[in-house]
N, C-alpha and C positions, 0 to 999 in steps of 0.2 A: 584089427588083425590084418597084417599085410598079406596080400595074395601070394601064395607059394610060387606061382609062375613068375611074379615080379621079382621075388627074392632070387630065384634061380637065374633070371636074366641079369640082375644086378651083379651077381657073383661072376657070371661069364664076362660082363663088361669090365670088372676089376682085373680079370686075368688078361684081357685083351685091350689094354690102354693104348691110346695114340701116343706118339712121341711127345706132343705138347702136354697131354695129360700127365704123362710120366714125369716130365720136366717140372711142371708146376707142383705135382704131388710131392716131389722131393723136398720142396721148400715148405709145404703146408703140413706134412705129416708129423706125428709125434710131438705136438705142441711146439714145434720149431719156430713157427711164425707168430710172433707177438704173444706167445703163450696160449694161443687159441687152439681149441680142439676141432679139427676138421675131419669129416668122414668123406669117403669117395664112393661114387656110384651108389648113392643111398636112396632106397625107396622112400619117397615122400608123397603121401597121398597116392593118387593114381599114377604118379610119375617117378622116374629115376633121375635124380639130379647128379651132375658130375661131382661137385664138391659142396659140402654144407657145413657151416659152423652153427650148430643148433643153439648154442648159448646166445649168439648174436643174431640168430635167424637170418644169416647171410648165405645165399646160394651163389655159387660161381659156376657158370656154364662156359664151356669152350666149344666154339662152333667151327666146323670144317665146311667144306664145299656143299655138303648135303643139306646144311641148314638154310642156304639161300633158296633152295627149292621148297622148304617146309616152313616158311615164315608164319603161316596161319597156325600151325601146330605150336610153334614157339610162343606166339601171342596168347593162345589159350592157356598154355602152361604157365607163362609169366602172370597172367591174370589170376589163375588159381593160386599160385604161390603168393602173390600180393594180397589176395583176399584172405589168405591164411597167415598173414603176418610176416612173410619172408620178403627180403629185398634181394633182387637178382642183379648180379654183375655178369655181363657177357663180354667175352673176348674171342677174337678169331685165333685159330691155332697158330697162324703165322705171326700174330702179335706176340704170343707167348714165346715163340722160337726166336724172334728177332729183337724183342724189347722186354725181356723178362723183368728188368729193374722197374720199368714203367708200370707193368702189370702189377707187380708186388706193391708198388706205392699206392696204386688205386685201391687195392685190397686193404692195405693198411689204413688208408683214409676212411674206408667204409667201416672197418672195425672200430676205429676211434670214434666215429660218428655214433656208434651204438653204445659206447661207454659213457653216455651222458649220465649225469647224476640220477640216482634212483629217487623215486618220490620219498618224502619224509615219512618216518615211522608214525603210524597213527597214535593219537593220544590214548592213554589207558581209559578204560571204562570206569564208572563209579565203583568203588570198592577195590580197585587194583592200584592203590597207591595215590589216588587222587586227593585223599584227605591229608591233612598235615600230620607229620610224624609226631609232633609235640602233643597233639591231642590224643594220640594213641588210636585214632580211628583209621581203618584201612591198612593197618600194619599187623604183622604177626607179633606174638607175645614176646619172642626173644629180641625183637627190634625196639620194644618200648623202653623209654628211659624215664625213670622216676624224676619228678621235679627236684627232689633233694640232691640227686646225683648230678644233675645239670648245674645246680648252685655250687656244689663242692668242686666240680671241674672248673667252673668259672673262677672260683677263688684261687685255685692253683695257678691260673694263668698269670697272676700278678707276681708270683714268687719267681726268683731267678732260677734258671735251670742249671743244676750242678754240672751237667755235661759240657756246658759252654764255658765254664770257668777254667 
């Protein structure tokens, strides 16, 4: 459960966004950017992150002048996020204001990096289709085919198809 004070603070931050946050949010919101769903000023663990795509576990932080004074806090926060499976991208506010296409490209590259192929589907356990269908083991009754029916189907393959004539 998220601390109610943290939720209240996040809500206040959403109402009082910086110009750089507002500018970047315009491009990230509503699945506009690469179809990814981003949230803004989202409580994540004991922190509030500027932007996060939960599906890709990508956090985007915009730093203003106050962050230069609080580097130790940012390092603790980044370490916690990394330990919990998040990747963090940091941009200076002036970078967003002066080079938005470059910022968006770096975000795009990070999203693409997370779209790596998923691991293969595990093989079924014994009794879940691992036995041959012809033997009738491991299949349901309606999927069983009698040997006589297989032979009659095979015999019909040699006959010409009237639909093709």
